[in-house]
C-alpha positions in Angstrom: 207.6 139.1 87.1 203.9 138.6 87.5 203.5 139.3 83.7 205.4 136.1 82.8 202.8 133.5 83.8 200.0 135.5 82.2 202.0 135.9 79.0 202.7 132.2 79.1 199.1 131.4 79.5 198.1 133.6 76.7 200.7 132.1 74.3 199.7 128.7 75.1 196.2 129.6 74.5 197.0 131.3 71.2 198.4 128.1 69.7 195.4 126.6 67.8 195.9 123.1 66.3 192.5 123.6 64.6 193.8 126.3 62.5 197.2 124.8 61.7 196.0 121.2 61.0 193.2 122.3 58.8 195.5 124.6 56.9 198.0 122.0 56.4 195.7 119.0 55.6 192.9 120.9 53.6 194.5 124.1 52.7 191.6 126.1 54.0 191.0 128.4 57.0 188.8 126.5 59.5 187.1 129.7 60.4 185.5 129.9 57.0 183.4 126.6 57.5 180.6 125.4 59.7 180.5 127.5 62.9 183.2 129.7 61.7 185.4 129.1 64.7 188.5 127.3 65.3 187.1 124.4 67.3 187.1 120.6 67.2 183.8 120.1 65.3 184.9 122.2 62.4 188.3 120.3 62.4 186.5 117.0 62.1 184.3 118.4 59.3 187.3 119.6 57.3 190.1 117.1 58.1 188.8 114.1 59.8 188.8 112.2 63.2 192.4 112.0 64.1 193.3 115.8 63.7 189.9 116.6 65.7 191.0 114.3 68.5 194.6 116.1 68.6 192.8 119.5 68.6 190.4 118.4 71.5 193.3 117.1 73.6 195.5 120.3 73.3 192.5 122.6 73.6 191.5 120.9 76.8 194.9 120.8 78.2 196.3 124.1 77.4 194.7 125.9 80.3 195.8 123.1 82.8 199.3 123.4 81.3 199.5 127.0 81.9 198.3 126.5 85.6 200.7 123.7 86.1 203.9 125.4 84.7 203.0 128.5 86.8 202.6 126.4 89.9 206.1 124.6 89.1 207.8 128.1 88.8 206.7 128.9 92.3 204.0 131.4 91.5 201.1 131.7 94.1 198.1 129.7 93.3 195.8 132.7 92.4 198.4 133.9 89.9 198.6 130.3 88.4 194.8 130.3 88.0 194.9 133.7 86.3 197.4 132.2 83.8 194.7 129.7 83.2 192.2 132.3 82.3 194.8 133.9 80.0 195.0 130.5 78.1 191.1 130.9 77.6 191.7 134.6 76.4 194.4 133.4 74.0 192.3 130.8 72.7 189.5 133.0 71.9 191.6 136.0 70.7 195.0 134.8 69.0 197.0 137.7 67.9 198.4 136.1 64.6 194.9 135.5 62.9 193.0 138.7 63.6 192.2 138.0 67.3 189.5 135.5 66.1 189.9 132.0 67.3 187.7 129.5 69.0 184.8 129.9 71.6 187.1 128.6 74.6 184.7 125.9 75.7 187.2 123.1 75.6 190.0 125.0 77.5 187.4 126.3 80.1 186.1 122.6 80.5 189.5 121.3 81.1 190.2 123.9 83.7 187.1 123.3 85.3 187.6 119.5 85.5 190.9 120.3 87.2 189.3 122.7 89.6 186.6 120.2 90.5 189.2 117.6 91.1 191.0 119.8 93.7 187.6 120.7 95.4 186.5 117.1 95.4 189.4 116.2 97.8 187.7 118.1 100.7 184.3 116.5 100.3 183.5 113.1 102.1 183.2 110.3 99.6 179.6 109.4 100.5 178.5 113.0 99.9 180.7 113.1 96.7 179.1 110.0 95.3 175.6 111.0 96.0 176.2 114.4 94.3 177.7 112.8 91.2 174.9 110.3 90.9 172.3 113.1 91.2 174.2 115.3 88.6 174.5 112.2 86.2 170.6 111.4 86.5 170.2 115.2 85.6 172.5 114.9 82.6 171.0 111.6 81.3 167.4 112.9 81.4 168.4 116.1 79.7 170.3 114.1 77.1 167.3 112.0 76.4 164.9 115.0 76.4 166.9 117.6 74.4 170.0 115.8 72.9 171.6 119.2 72.7 174.8 119.7 74.8 174.4 123.6 75.1 170.9 122.8 76.6 172.3 120.4 79.0 175.0 122.9 80.1 172.2 125.6 80.5 170.7 123.5 83.2 173.6 121.3 84.7 176.1 124.2 85.1 174.0 126.3 87.5 173.0 122.9 89.3 176.7 122.2 89.7 177.5 125.8 91.0 174.8 125.5 93.6 176.2 122.2 94.8 179.7 123.6 95.0 178.4 126.6 97.0 176.8 124.1 99.5 179.9 121.7 99.8 182.6 124.3 100.0 183.2 128.0 100.7 184.0 130.8 98.3 187.6 131.1 99.1 188.2 127.5 97.5 185.5 127.7 94.8 185.9 131.1 93.2 188.1 129.7 90.4 185.5 127.0 89.6 182.6 129.5 89.8 184.2 131.9 87.5 184.8 129.0 85.1 181.3 127.8 85.4 180.1 131.2 84.5 182.3 131.4 81.5 180.8 128.2 80.2 177.3 129.3 80.9 177.9 132.5 78.8 179.2 130.3 76.0 176.1 128.1 76.3 173.6 131.1 76.3 175.4 132.5 73.3 175.0 129.2 71.4 171.4 128.8 72.4 170.7 132.3 71.2 172.8 132.0 67.9 171.2 128.7 67.0 167.7 129.4 68.4 167.7 126.3 70.4 164.7 127.4 72.4 161.6 127.8 70.3 158.7 129.9 71.5 155.1 129.9 70.3 153.8 133.1 69.2 151.7 133.8 72.3 154.7 133.3 74.8 156.6 136.1 76.2 160.1 134.9 76.4 161.2 137.4 78.8 158.6 136.3 81.3 160.0 132.7 81.2 163.5 133.7 81.5 162.8 136.2 84.4 161.0 133.5 86.4 164.1 132.2 88.2 164.7 135.6 89.6 161.5 135.0 91.8 164.1 133.0 94.0 165.1 136.3 95.4 161.5 136.8 96.7 161.4 133.4 98.2 164.8 133.7 100.0 163.4 136.8 101.7 161.2 134.3 103.7 164.6 133.3 105.6 165.6 136.9 106.1 162.4 138.6 107.4 159.8 137.5 109.9 157.0 135.3 108.6 154.4 138.2 109.1 156.6 140.8 107.2 157.2 138.3 104.4 153.4 137.9 104.0 152.8 141.6 104.2 155.4 142.2 101.4 154.0 139.4 99.2 150.5 140.4 99.7 151.3 144.0 98.8 152.9 143.1 95.6 150.1 140.6 94.9 147.6 143.5 95.5 149.3 145.7 92.9 149.2 143.0 90.2 145.7 142.0 90.9 144.4 145.5 91.0 146.2 146.2 87.6 144.5 143.1 86.2 141.1 144.1 87.4 141.5 147.6 86.1 142.9 146.3 82.8 139.9 143.9 82.4 137.1 146.3 83.3 138.4 149.6 81.7 138.6 149.7 78.1 141.0 152.6 77.8 143.5 150.7 80.2 142.9 147.5 78.3 143.7 149.2 75.0 146.8 150.8 76.5 148.3 147.4 77.6 147.1 145.4 74.7 147.2 147.7 71.7 149.3 150.7 72.2 152.3 149.3 74.3 155.0 148.2 72.0 156.5 146.1 74.6 154.0 143.3 75.3 153.6 142.4 79.0 150.4 140.1 78.8 149.9 137.0 76.6 147.0 137.1 74.0 145.0 134.7 76.1 145.2 137.1 79.1 143.2 139.8 77.3 140.2 138.5 79.0 141.4 136.9 82.3 143.6 137.3 85.2 147.4 137.0 84.3 149.6 134.2 85.2 151.9 136.6 86.9 149.0 137.4 89.5 148.3 133.7 89.9 152.0 133.1 90.6 152.1 135.8 93.3 148.8 134.5 94.9 150.2 131.0 95.0 153.3 132.4 96.8 151.1 134.1 99.4 148.9 131.0 99.9 151.6 128.3 100.4 153.8 130.6 102.7 150.5 131.4 104.7 149.3 127.8 105.0 152.3 125.7 105.1 155.6 125.5 107.0 158.4 127.8 105.5 160.6 125.2 104.2 158.0 123.1 102.5 156.5 126.3 101.0 159.9 127.3 99.9 160.5 124.0 98.1 156.9 124.0 96.7 157.7 127.3 95.0 161.1 126.0 93.6 159.1 123.4 91.9 157.0 126.0 90.3 159.8 128.6 89.4 162.1 125.8 88.1 160.3 122.7 87.4 157.2 124.1 85.7 159.6 126.5 83.8 161.7 123.8 82.4 158.7 121.7 81.5 157.4 124.6 79.4 160.9 125.3 77.7 161.8 121.8 76.9 158.3 120.8 76.0 157.8 123.8 73.4 161.3 123.3 71.9 162.0 119.4 72.1 158.7 117.7 72.8 158.1 114.9 70.6 155.7 112.6 72.5 152.4 114.1 73.7 149.8 113.2 76.3 147.2 115.2 78.1 148.3 118.3 76.1 151.8 118.1 77.4 154.9 116.3 76.3 156.8 113.4 78.0 160.0 115.3 77.4 158.8 118.3 79.3 157.4 116.3 82.1 160.5 114.2 82.6 162.7 117.3 82.8 160.1 118.9 85.2 160.5 115.8 87.5 164.4 115.7 87.4 164.5 119.5 88.2 162.0 119.0 91.0 163.9 116.1 92.3 167.2 118.0 92.0 165.7 120.9 94.2 164.5 118.3 96.7 168.0 117.0 96.9 169.5 120.5 97.6 166.9 121.0 100.4 167.8 117.7 102.0 171.6 118.2 101.9 171.1 121.5 103.7 168.7 119.9 106.3 165.8 121.8 105.3 163.4 119.1 103.9 163.8 115.4 104.2 164.6 113.9 100.9 161.7 111.4 101.0 159.2 114.3 101.6 160.9 116.2 98.8 160.4 113.3 96.4 156.8 113.1 97.3 156.5 116.7 96.6 158.4 116.4 93.2 156.1 113.5 92.1 153.0 115.6 93.1 154.3 118.9 91.2 155.0 116.9 88.1 151.6 115.2 88.2 149.9 118.5 88.7 151.8 120.0 85.7 150.8 117.0 83.5 147.1 116.4 84.2 144.4 118.7 83.1 143.1 119.7 86.6 141.2 122.8 85.2 143.4 125.0 87.6 146.3 127.3 86.5 149.7 125.6 86.9 150.9 128.5 88.9 148.3 127.5 91.7 148.1 123.6 91.3 151.8 122.8 91.3 153.0 124.6 94.5 149.6 124.1 96.5 149.2 120.4 95.8 152.9 119.6 96.2 153.0 121.5 99.5 149.9 119.7 100.7 151.1 116.3 99.9 154.5 117.1 101.6 152.8 118.4 104.7 150.6 115.2 104.8 153.5 113.0 104.2 155.5 114.7 107.0 152.8 113.9 109.7 152.2 110.3 108.6 
């Protein structure tokens, strides 16, 4: 009878108050207005506050209801959770209106809150309080700088997933991890659909989005010997530097990269200078060569994530400018650097006070026109200040 809780979850998800209330009150299909989805915002737009509240309540609770009923019927926990997933599927693909319903964010959020409540019971109250305060500070800064829920989710959801990974093991957190992934996909879809991130003409968006994947390179420093890591990083750096040098001195190679290639790798300003990709790898080699591994690792997190968010938020939501940067971008840079320091502190890799010094230094290096590429100044100066603070 495993099919019963799954069917139950799907049917609970299929019932869309947004569709029926707007049809009853306004006589229209809610999917023909606004975002063209059966969601709370569209209900408010077409029928007012009370129907929107009713919609939000049921959409947020339907997944929890599916899990609770399945549990009460004696089904194993994992089957009950799958019943909750089926409620999300039913919400997005209701059979009676052409399999086109809502986006599933409210139902997924309701289930995630339920999962987080269960996970919180196994975390010491002191740790839980600190985690919540740090996450709240991240949300508040992003709310001030971007004022966009999807952008807040874009940053906060991965931050939450990492915290969960540190505080619990996967056998307990898999349900929450999958729900976070679903919400992140919804956020990314909305960001793309509404073009919330705005890039200047000379920016290569793919280079910004791929930057977080450099974390894989940094993590190798924990898996291989220090010498082998430097050899690996130095080899990759040499490839990029040689390519840059040949590109700059050879007209044919220069023309190939900057004129003939349809897929543009380099920025317009990099036609006559070393690329920021080479500077990024150079800074990686330098900080891991000169400084203690944990401090080097954290300083590169400041560059890969703090400096990245400063650019994204500054370009898209920057309003107040100073030193050629924006307050919004710099505030976001600091809170991401601070969050990185917090993660390093709860894993006992770097003392939080040292991390905060690094976060302040990294943000200042990003703000002030030092005449040095950010890819060099942010990690090197922050690693230097953290190292000095550690010995004082």
